[in-house]
N, C-alpha and C positions, 0 to 999 in steps of 0.2 A: 450611394451605397450599391455594391454589387454582390451577387451570389455566384461563385465560380468554382475554382479549382479545388480538387479533393485535398484533404489533409493527409491522405496516405502517401507514404514515401514511394518513390518510383521503383526501388528495388530493396532487397533484404540487406544490402550492404551500404545503402546511402547513409550519410551522417545525419544526425538529428539537427534541425534548425534551431538556432540559438534564440531563446526568448520568444518563440513563436509556438502556436499549437501544432501538434502532429498526432497521427494515429499509427499504431503499431499492430500489425496482424499477428496472429499466434506464431510464436517462435521467431519473431523478427527483432532485430537489434544486434549491435556489435557483440559478437560471441567469441569467448576465449576457451581453448582447451587448457585446463589447469593441471598442475602437478598433482599426482596421486590418483587421477581419474575424474572424469566429469567435465562439465562446462559451466561457465558463468556467463550470463547475458545481461548487457546493460539495457535497462528500460528508461533510466533517467540518470544524469550525471550532474556534477556541479555546474556545468555550463548551461543546462536547462532550468536549474532551480536556484540560481544565484548562490550556490554552495550550501543551500538549506539542507539538502539531503541528496543521497544517491539511492537508486532502487535497482537491485539486481535480482535476476532469476537464476537459481542454481539447480543443476540437474546431474544426477550420477547414481552409481550403485554403492554398495557396502564398501566402506574405506576405513582407514585408520583414524584415530582421533587427531584432531587439530592440536597443535602445540598449546598448552594452556598459557594465557596471557590476559593482560588488561590494557585498557586504553586510558590515557590521561585525559582526553577530551571527547573521544568518539562514543556515540550511542550505538548499540547493536540490537537488531531484532531478527526474529525467525517466525515466518508464517508458512506452515507446511501445507502444500497443495495435494501431494500424494506421497506414498511411501512412509518413511519413518525416520526421525532424527533423534539421537540421544543428545541432550544438552546438559552441560554442568555450569552452574553459576553460584559462585560462592560455596556455601555448604549444602546446596541443593542440587538435585539431578532429576530429570524427568525423561520419558520417552514421548516425543511429540508426534502426533498422528494427524492426518488431514483435517484442517480447520483449526488446529491448535496454534497458539501464539505465544511467543516469549519476548521479553525485553530485558536487556542488560545495560545499566548506565555506566558511565565512566568509573574507573577505579575498582570495578568488580572482576575478580578473576573468572575466566570462563573458558570453555572449550565446547566443541560439538563433534559429533560422529554421524555419518550417514549409516543407518542400520537396515534400511528397507531397500528392496530391489527397485530400481527405477524411481528413485526419490527425487522430488522436485519441491523447492521452497523459495519464497520471496524474502528478501532482506532489505529493509530500509537501514541505512547507515548514515549518521549526521556527525559532522559536516560532510557534505557531498564529496569533497576532494579525497576522502579516505578510500573510496572505491577504486581509485586509480592504482592502489596497491595490487589489485588483482592482475594487472598487466605485467607485474613483475613475477608473477606465479605461473604465467601461461603464455600462450602464443595464439594468434589469430586462428579461428576455425570457422570455415564456411563450407565444409564438405558434408555436414549432416545436420539436420534440425534437432537431433536428439542429443547424444554425447559421445565424444571421442577424447578420452582422457589421455594424459601424458603418463601412462602407467610405467614407462621405463625410467621416468625421472623421479628423484626424491628431493625433499626439501633439505638444503644444506644449512645447518644450524649456525655455522660461522657467517655464511652469507646473509642469513637473516639478521644477525646481530649487526652486521655492517649497514644493512638497510635502516635499522633503528637508529644507528648513529647518524645517518643521513637525514633523519627528521621524520621518519615514518612512526606514527603513533601506536607502537606495539611494544609492550613490556613483558617479555617472556617470564613465566613462573615455573621454573624447572622443579621446584620442591612442592608443587601443589599436592595437596591431600585430596584425592579423588573421592568424592562422596558417592555412596550407593544411591540407586534410584529410590526416591522416597515419595510419599504421596501427600497431597494437600488439597484443600478445597478447590483451589485454582478456578474459582468462578466470580471473583470480584476484582475490580481495579483498585490499586492503592490511591490514597489521597494525594500523594505527591510522587516524587521521583524515587523509585526503589526497584530492584529486580523482581520480576513476577512472571508467572505462567498463567495462561487463560485458556481453558479447554474450549473446543468448538461449540459455538452457539450458546455460550454462557455469558455472564456479565450483564450489565444493565442494557435494556433495549428501550428506545424512545419512539413513540408513535406520533406522527404529525401530518395531518391532512392526507391520509391514505398511503403514507410511506413510513418506513422504519429505519432507524439507525442504531446500529450496535457498536459503540466505541471499543476498539481493541487497544488503543494508546491515545489518550487525550493530551492536549498541549501541556497541561500541568504535569503529566507523567514524564514528559521528555525535556523538562526545563525550558519550554517554549520553542523548541526546535521543530517538531513535526507532530502530526496526528495521523491515526490510521482508523478506519471505520468500515462497517459493512452497511450498504444501503440496500433496501429491498422495497418492492412495491408491485402492485397489479397493474395490467394494461387498462386501456380506456374502456369506459362503460359501453360506448358505442360499438365496440368490437367484441367485448367479453361481457355481456350483461349479466351472466349468472356468476361471474367470478369477482365482480366489483360491487362496491356500495352504492347507495342511492343517489349520490351527487357526483357529477363529474369533477367538481372542485376537490374532492376528496382523493384525487389521484395526484395532486400537484406538489405535495410535499412542502419544501421550503419556498417554492416559487409563487410569485404573484401573477395572476393572469395577464399574458401579454408582455411580461417583463423578463429581462435576464439579470443575472447576478455578476457583478465584477468585483474582484479582489484587487486591492491596490498593490500589495506586496507579497501575497501568498500564491504559490504555484501548486497546482493540483493535478495529480495523475489518477484517472479512473480506469480500473481493470475489471471487465465483466466476468462474473463467475458463471451465471446461467441466464438464458433468455436473451432479449434484445433491448437495447436502450438507444433511443433517438436523441442525438446531440445537435444542437445549433450553437455555433461559436461565431462571435462577431469580434474581429480584430480592430485594433486602434485605428487602422487606415479605412475602416468601413466595410471591408470585405467580410461577407457572411458565408460560413461553410456548414453544411448539413451532412451528418454522417450517422449511419446506423452501426453501432458497436455490438458485436456478438461475443460469445464465450471465448475467453482467453485473449481477446483483443484489448488494447489499451488506448486511451486518449489523454494526451497531455494538454491542459489548459493553463498557459503561463499567465503570470500576474499581468494585470492590465487589459486582458481580453474578457469580454463578457460571454456568458453562456447560460444555457438551460438544457434540461434533459427530461425525458419522460420515458416510461416503460412502454415498449410497443408490443411486447409478447404477453401472454396471459399472466406470467409472473417473471420477475427478473431480480437478480442480485448483482451487486458489484462492489468492489473495494474502492475506497477513496484514501489516497495518500496525499497529504497536504503539508506544506511547509514554505516559508518559516511562519509559525504562528498557527492559529486555529483554522479549521476547515468547516464545512457545512454541518459537521456533527454538533458544534456548539449551538446552532439554531435549533436543532432537535432537543438538545439537553435543556435549553432555556424555556422552550415553548411546548415541547411534546409531553405526552403522558407516559409514565413509566409502565411498560407492558407487564401484564400478569405473567406468571410462570408458564412457559411453553405457548404463550399467546403469539400468533402469527399476525402479520399485517393483513388488514382487510376483514377481520372478523367482526369488528364493531364500528358503528358510525360515531366517532367522537365529534365534539363540538368544533366547528370550524374556527380556526385561528384567525383573528382580524388582520387586516392589511397593516394597521397601525402597529400592532405588535411585531409582525414580521419585519417591518421597516426598522423598528428600534433594534431588534435582535441582530439583523444583518449589519447594521451600522456599528453595533458593538464589537463585532469581530473584524472590523476593518474592511467592510465590503459595502456595496450599494446596489440598488436596483436601477436599471436603466431601460 
């Protein structure tokens, strides 16, 4: 076993390695300037996720509404990072602000419009092949890390219909009845697959061994295709004694001391929101990589590679995007305590979860400790 080369790509224009782990720095990844203004940046495609999902980062200013449409098989999501996005889904409409999330399953007519200055959002689309459609709407852009839209170009509806005939999963709905913005609780996950909105820092939160997990979309919500959640935790007691609880074990979350977790068929991309996370990744060939991931950076852990992470700052949060199947969030759901309203991670010393229970929960989601 050796510990050697970095997982960071040599340059901002290097292609992603297929079925291998990699790290993306902020604003790194293949970038397209798209019709109407703004950019689309690939963080993961079908090649890296076995077509389970694609993950794109979109950025731009106020623009026109997207042509209303539905997909026969594709699932759509919006996770706003900054700015504002108006979303229409069926007979519902919302203004999404930073931290807000929305999911639209197949067969539901939808559209969106960027309405905030310098708006940025992440989108998981499944299956992953669908994100290739963006290449038909834009052209490569490596001149700026922000956005350079193709403002002089417009979308030709006749051209779009031709693309649909060629097999792209888009069904335009020219007679869509646009609903006005309406309000709902938007603080719970549905029991199954249905369109929904989730406001920032709402929904269930599960506490496990000093970490928390807030699911934004569980496996059951996406018909088994992917899951999205927010992981949070405090740093080590040895470094931040006043910010952490009484036991070092309470900082470990779903990990057993000295062990890594390996998924058999699920690929996971983690994107840090704030703070620092130390990752250790062991590839199938025995190579071990250690990386510290900071805000707006991402690390892809492809299926078959073992990994573990820990919070190395006083406090840290990150998104987890997993597919196909369940991610780490299901370990938190199965074994964690449901947080009280407005409860933050680290406020209480919960009873430590046994190694036996952790082993059983990890095995149930198609993973193992090694």
